[in-house]
N, C-alpha and C positions, 0 to 999 in steps of 0.2 A: 823439469820444474813443477814440482809437487805442490805448490803452493798454486798454482794457476787456476784449480778448481775451486779455491775459495773466493777467488774475484768474481765480484758482478760489477758490470760498467754501468756508471750512472749515464743517464743522458740530458739531462736538465740543459747541457751546455750546446744540445741539438735544437731546443726550441727557445734559449732566451740567451740574452748575453748575461754571463755567469763569470764570476770568481773575480778577488780582486786585482790579480795580475793579467787579466784577458785583455788584450789589448786590440784582436782582431775581431771581435764580436762572435755571433753564433756561425757555425760553419754551413756550407751551403749543401745541397742534396748530394753532391758527387763526392765531397769530403765525407760526408757522413757514411756513404756508402763504401767508401775506402776503408773507413775506420772499423765498420761493422765486419766487412768480409776478412779484413785482417784478424780482427778480435776472434771469431768464429773458428777460423784456420789455426789461431794460437791455444783453441781449446777453451775459450769464455763460452758459455752456453745459458748466461742470463744476464736481463737487462733491466735496470730499475727506472722506472718513470714515473709520470704521473699528468693527471688532467692541467693542473697548473702550470706545466713545463712548455707553455706556449703550444707550437703545432708538432711536439717531439712523438705524439701517438701516429701523427699521419706520416711524419718523416719515417718514422720505424716501418709502419704498414707498407710503404712504397718499395722500401728495401725489401720486405717480406714478400711482396708480389713480384720481384724481379729476381729473387734470388730464392727460390723454395727448396733448395737443398741446405740453405744456411738460416733456418728459422730458429729464432732464439726463444727459450722460456721468459715470460716476460711476467714481473711484478710492477703494478700501476698502485696508486694513490687517489682515494676519493678527495674531494676538494673539502676547504674547511666548512665551506657554506653548500649545503645540498639542497638543489632546488627541485629536481627531477625525483622519480623513484629510483630507488637501487635497480630495478630491472633494466629501467631504461638505460640506466648509467652501463651496467654491464654490458649490456647486448651491444652499446654505442661503442665501448672499448674494445669489444674484441671485432667488430667491424673495422676500425680504425688501423688495429695493431694487425690485422689480416692473420689471426691467429684462431684456434677452437677452444683454447682454456688460458685461463689466468693462472699463472704460476702462483700468484700472489695477490691479495687485493688488501691494502691498509687504509687505514684511515689518516690521513696527514698530519692531523694532530691529535693529542690526548683530548682536547675539548672536544672536537669533531665526535670522536669515539664517544664520549661520554653523553654526549647532545643527542645521539642518533640507538642508544642502547637498547632502547626498547624496540627498536626496527631490526636488529642483528638478527633475528631468526630469519628474517628473508635473504638473508645472505646465506643462511646454512643450506637453504633449498636450493640454492646455486652450487653449492659445495656438494650435495647430494646427487645433483643432476650434473657433474662433472664439468662445470664450466668455471670454477673456482677450484684451486688446488688447497691454496691455505689463505688465511684471514690474520690480520694482524694490525697493528698500532705504529706509528713512529713517534717516538718520544723526546724529550729533551731532557728532562730532569729524573732524577732517581726516585722522588716520589710518585710521579707519572708511571715510573716503570715498574715501582713496587704494586701499583694497582693493578696494573695490565697483567702482570706476573699470577695475579690469583685469578684470573677469568681463563678458564680452560678451554673456552672457544676462540681464544686469539693464539694461533701457535707461533707467528713471527712478532718480533720485536726488533725494531730499527732504531738505532739511538748513534749519537756520536761518540767517537773515541779516537785520541790520536796523542800526540806527544803531551799536549797541553791539558786535554780533557781525558786522562790516563788513569790508570790503575788505582794510583792514589784516591781518585775521583769515583772511579768504576766497577772497582775490582769487587767489591762484596756482592753487590748487584747481579755483577754477571753471574757469578757462582751460584747465587740464589736462584736465576732465571734457568740456568742448566739442571739444576738440580729439580726442576719442576717441569722438565722436557721441552722447555720454548727454542726455538729456533733464531739464533742471534746474528743480527746483521747491524755492520757498523758502517757509520757514514763520516765524512768530514775527515778522512785520513790526513791530507794536506791541509785542512782548515782554511779551504778556498785558495791556496796556494800562498797563503800568510808566512808560513814557515819559509819560504825564499825570499822575502822582503829585505830590500838593504835595511839596515841599521839607520842608515840616514834618512829613510823615507819620512815626509813630513806629515804621512797620512794618519790619522789620530789612534785608529787599532794598533798600528805598528810603534807609535810613541810608548802608548799605554801598557804594550806587552814588551818592549824594547830589552829588558834585562832578562826575559826569558828567551827571548829568542836568541839574545846572545848566548846563552846557555848551551842550547841546542845548535847553534852554529859551531861553537868551539867543541862541542862533543863531536861533531861529524868531523871537524879536523883535526881533534886528537885520534882520533878512531881510523883515520884516513876512509871512511865510507861517505860516500855522497849522502845529502841530507834525505834526499829522494828517496834511497833506499832504507834508510833509516826509517824515515816515516811509516814507508808500507810494511815493511816487516815488523816494526814494533806491533802492528794490528794482526799482520798474518801469524806470528807465531805464538798469540794469545790462544790457550788450547779453549776457551771458553766463549770464541768467537765461531762462530759457522762461516760466514760469509763476508767481505769485505767490499764495500761499494767504491769504485775512483770513478772519476771523469776525466775525459781529456776532449781537447779542442782540436785536435790533429794526429794524424799517423804517427807522426815523429814522438810526440809525448806518450802515444800507445806503446810504442817500440821499447822508449825508455822504462816507461812502467814495469813492462814485462822482464826488461833486462835485471831490473831490480827484484824479482820475485825470487830469486834464488839465493838471495843472501841468507846469513844465520847470525843474528845478533849475540853477542856474547852476554852472558847471565849478568855480568858487571856492567855492561852498558845499559841493559835493561833496568837495572836498578837505579842507575843514575838518573835515568829519565822519569822513574817512578817517584824519585826524589822531587820533581818538579811540583810545585804546589800554586796554583791560581787562586787566590783569595777572592776574588770577583768574579764568579762563573759567569756573569753577563757579559764578560769579554769574550766568552768562547761559544757565544750564540750569533752567527751572523746576520741574522735577521733583525739584531738590534744596535749593529754598527754604525747605522744611519741616524739615529735616534738622538 
């Protein structure tokens, strides 16, 4: 499965109750250990986490302590409001995660990046010391992404990309970022599981996107490719995307996702997905769903 090396395992589920279709809550340490052990054996080498993800740091750190042969590269994110110094944050993260270097340290929001620009030089010191490999920013909008693209100090840009938040909306910005040498990580491949919702659901976001959900579910039926495989491979096949984040709640989900990582979507199917256009882009931001 050549696409496996593009997958980053997201860990928000490990520390919080997360996902529109998550009915079991966050997994316990034993379940997380099973997931991480299997993911490492399958070839995954990178985790994405954040201070804001509850106790995810400590859960990952306990796994590392018990499984020294299965240490992951870890990308974490600074919170929206930074009270301590950068040095205190980074040293705390390294201790909690039981690692010697952060693969990446991202600002969790564009606004946090803007608010702390004057202090970013301190982060460069940690890069030079080898405690942080890459710096970056997690963005939502194309306007935010365009600004970050122009900052040579920010190597990683993480953004949403999926069947709805698609090449129609993001394509030109992805190309621009790659020309600037940025490392592109995409998240929300399954839009928190929204794509698998029943069209009869009374959930407000499902009702708002019922037409488009019907389109992708019909594409899955017509192509005889499970929607999970379509969702994942649409992201993995994009040449401008370096890594794709996926999150799982249990070992079964992990294995099903990896079974789907070896599929190849036809150009015709990709073109049909690219024709989907969501006019109200706020509907694509899960943080706004309950507002």
